[in-house]
C-alpha positions in Angstrom: 147.6 132.8 26.0 149.6 133.7 22.8 148.5 131.9 19.7 150.7 129.0 18.8 151.0 130.6 15.3 153.0 133.5 16.9 155.6 131.0 18.2 156.4 129.7 14.7 160.1 129.8 13.7 159.4 131.0 10.2 160.4 127.6 8.7 158.0 126.4 6.0 157.5 123.3 3.9 160.0 124.7 1.4 162.8 124.5 3.9 162.6 120.8 4.5 165.0 118.1 3.4 162.2 116.4 1.6 159.4 117.5 -0.7 156.1 118.4 1.1 152.9 118.5 -1.1 155.1 119.0 -4.2 153.8 119.4 -7.7 154.1 115.6 -8.1 151.3 115.0 -5.6 147.7 115.4 -7.0 146.2 118.8 -6.3 143.2 117.3 -4.6 145.5 116.2 -1.7 147.7 119.2 -1.3 145.4 121.3 1.0 145.1 118.4 3.5 148.8 117.7 3.4 149.7 121.3 4.0 147.2 121.5 6.8 148.9 118.5 8.4 152.4 120.0 7.8 151.5 123.3 9.4 150.1 121.6 12.4 153.2 119.5 12.8 155.5 122.4 12.1 153.8 124.6 14.7 154.1 121.8 17.3 157.7 121.2 16.4 158.5 124.9 16.7 156.9 125.0 20.2 158.9 122.1 21.4 162.1 123.7 20.1 161.3 127.3 21.2 164.3 128.9 22.7 162.6 131.0 25.4 159.5 129.0 26.4 159.8 127.0 29.6 159.0 123.3 29.8 155.6 123.8 31.4 154.5 126.4 28.8 155.6 124.1 25.9 153.6 121.2 27.3 150.5 123.5 27.8 150.7 124.7 24.2 151.0 121.1 22.9 148.0 120.1 25.0 146.0 123.1 23.6 146.8 122.0 20.0 145.7 118.5 20.8 142.5 119.7 22.5 141.5 121.9 19.6 142.4 119.2 17.0 139.9 117.0 18.9 137.2 119.8 18.6 137.5 121.4 22.0 138.0 125.0 21.0 138.8 127.2 17.9 141.6 129.5 19.0 144.5 127.8 17.3 144.3 128.1 13.5 146.7 125.2 12.7 144.7 122.8 14.8 141.3 124.0 13.5 142.4 123.9 9.9 143.7 120.4 10.2 140.6 119.2 12.1 138.3 120.6 9.3 140.5 119.2 6.5 140.4 115.8 8.1 136.7 116.0 8.6 136.1 116.7 5.0 137.8 113.5 4.2 136.3 111.5 7.1 139.8 110.8 8.4 140.7 110.4 12.1 143.4 112.6 13.6 145.4 109.5 14.9 148.7 110.4 13.1 148.7 114.0 14.2 148.1 112.8 17.8 151.0 110.4 17.5 153.3 113.2 16.4 152.4 115.2 19.4 153.8 112.4 21.6 157.2 112.9 19.9 157.1 116.6 20.6 156.3 116.0 24.3 159.3 113.7 24.3 161.4 116.5 22.8 160.4 118.8 25.7 161.1 116.3 28.5 163.8 113.9 27.1 167.3 115.2 26.3 169.2 111.9 25.9 168.7 108.4 24.3 170.4 105.3 25.7 170.4 103.1 22.7 169.3 102.6 19.1 166.0 101.1 20.2 165.1 104.2 22.0 165.8 106.3 19.0 163.6 104.1 16.9 160.9 104.4 19.5 161.2 108.2 19.1 160.9 107.8 15.3 157.8 105.8 15.8 156.1 109.0 16.9 158.2 111.7 15.3 158.5 110.3 11.7 156.5 107.2 11.0 153.1 108.8 11.5 153.9 111.2 8.7 154.5 108.4 6.2 151.4 106.6 7.4 149.3 109.8 7.0 150.5 110.2 3.4 149.6 106.6 2.7 146.1 107.0 4.3 145.5 110.2 2.3 146.1 108.2 -0.9 143.9 105.3 0.2 146.9 102.8 0.4 146.8 99.6 2.3 148.3 99.4 5.8 150.5 96.6 4.4 152.7 99.5 3.1 153.4 100.8 6.6 156.4 98.6 7.3 158.5 99.9 4.4 157.2 103.4 5.0 158.2 103.2 8.6 161.7 102.2 7.6 162.0 105.2 5.2 160.6 107.7 7.7 162.9 106.5 10.4 165.8 106.7 8.0 164.9 110.3 7.1 164.5 111.2 10.7 167.9 109.8 11.7 169.6 111.4 8.8 168.3 114.7 10.1 169.5 113.9 13.6 173.0 113.2 12.3 173.0 116.3 10.0 172.0 118.6 12.9 173.7 116.8 15.8 176.0 119.8 16.6 173.1 122.4 16.3 170.7 120.3 18.5 173.4 120.0 21.2 174.4 123.6 21.2 171.0 125.2 20.8 168.8 122.7 22.7 171.1 120.5 24.7 169.4 117.6 22.9 171.3 114.6 21.8 169.7 111.9 19.7 173.0 110.0 19.3 172.6 106.9 21.5 174.7 107.0 24.6 175.9 103.4 24.0 177.1 104.2 20.5 179.0 107.2 21.8 180.6 105.1 24.6 181.5 102.3 22.1 183.5 104.8 20.0 185.0 106.5 23.0 183.3 109.8 22.2 181.8 112.3 24.6 178.6 114.3 24.3 180.6 117.5 24.9 182.5 116.8 21.6 179.3 117.8 19.7 180.0 121.4 20.8 183.2 121.7 18.9 183.7 123.1 15.4 185.1 119.8 14.1 184.3 116.2 15.1 187.0 114.3 17.0 188.1 111.0 15.5 186.1 109.1 18.0 182.9 111.1 17.5 183.4 110.8 13.7 183.6 107.0 14.1 180.3 107.0 16.0 178.6 109.3 13.5 179.7 107.2 10.5 178.7 103.9 12.2 175.2 105.4 12.9 175.0 106.4 9.2 175.7 102.8 8.2 172.9 101.6 10.5 170.6 104.2 8.9 171.5 103.0 5.4 170.3 99.6 6.4 166.9 101.1 7.3 166.8 103.0 4.0 167.5 99.7 2.1 164.6 98.1 3.9 162.3 100.8 2.6 163.1 100.4 -1.1 160.1 98.1 -1.7 157.7 100.9 -0.9 157.5 102.4 -4.4 156.4 99.0 -5.7 153.9 98.5 -2.9 151.9 101.7 -3.4 149.3 101.9 -6.2 149.1 105.6 -6.7 151.5 106.7 -9.4 152.0 110.2 -8.1 152.7 109.0 -4.6 155.1 106.4 -6.0 157.0 109.2 -7.8 157.2 111.3 -4.7 158.5 108.4 -2.7 161.1 107.6 -5.3 162.3 111.2 -5.1 162.4 111.2 -1.3 164.3 107.9 -1.4 166.9 109.4 -3.8 167.4 112.3 -1.4 167.7 110.1 1.6 170.2 107.7 -0.1 172.4 110.6 -1.2 172.4 112.2 2.2 173.2 109.0 4.1 176.1 108.5 1.6 177.5 111.9 2.6 177.0 111.2 6.3 179.0 108.0 6.0 182.1 109.9 5.0 181.7 113.5 6.1 181.9 115.5 9.3 178.5 117.2 9.9 180.1 119.6 12.4 182.4 121.1 9.8 181.2 119.9 6.4 178.1 120.3 4.3 175.8 117.3 4.5 172.8 118.9 2.9 171.8 118.9 -0.8 171.9 122.2 -2.7 169.3 123.4 -5.1 171.0 121.9 -8.2 171.4 118.6 -6.4 167.8 118.6 -5.3 166.7 119.2 -8.9 168.9 116.5 -10.3 167.9 113.9 -7.7 164.2 114.8 -8.2 164.5 114.2 -12.0 166.4 111.0 -11.3 163.9 109.7 -8.8 160.9 110.4 -11.1 162.7 108.8 -14.1 163.6 105.8 -12.1 160.1 105.1 -10.9 158.5 105.8 -14.3 160.9 103.3 -15.8 160.2 100.7 -13.1 156.5 101.0 -13.6 156.7 101.0 -17.4 158.8 97.8 -17.3 156.4 96.3 -14.7 153.4 96.8 -17.1 155.2 95.4 -20.1 153.4 92.3 -21.3 155.3 89.1 -21.2 155.6 87.3 -24.5 154.1 83.8 -24.7 156.3 81.0 -26.0 155.5 79.9 -29.5 153.3 76.8 -29.8 155.4 73.6 -29.7 158.4 75.4 -28.3 
């Protein structure tokens, strides 16, 4: 059997819409985070592989899971993550959850409603945020806000890539009921420009995604680790900007990704915003004068 590494698309953590183990995160965490990312990236590339059949994809995902759990040493990404987790005495629960999403990608092409999309995000995106929180020793009470942020990021990505996903993979994450309510067809995703009805659907889904992102804005204040808080603030800034673009643009014909200059500007803005928030939060409150 070919190693899963040989099926990689070539995409790395530097190609994502969000920072992965950036310079903001403490160096002691980066090796583990990158091991997790490489495992997830490999599984994702297998699920999206253009020539592998469904059975082969599921077999490779099963092999990655088996070796992550210690049954074999032939797949470097699984072995590396297993060892990195063992060094920190962390279970593989979040990586196992993500594999559920990739199996869904192999076998499920359409989503009936918003709840089904959120269920997919429960396994495709939310475990990533929970993993990051666990790495930093944060409380599980932070998971609700993190789940909202991760789901928002995932749906942003679905909207950005809706045409590409349909053309290349015949996979549509836009809910059938949302398309029907707007009078749009799945086939419209194959065109160079969105029809008026499809654009209405896409913009309405972006509005729903914005609600999720608003629900996540307490997360920075909930985490104790300064560096993680800064990273979250940067990610939130990226997500807010992208959803703003998705509310007004056509992802089939217009750019809805951030360029290098925008990424830098929003990174600086996110860091500055969180540093200011934390500085104000630590500022001592003046006591009223005696007799006042």
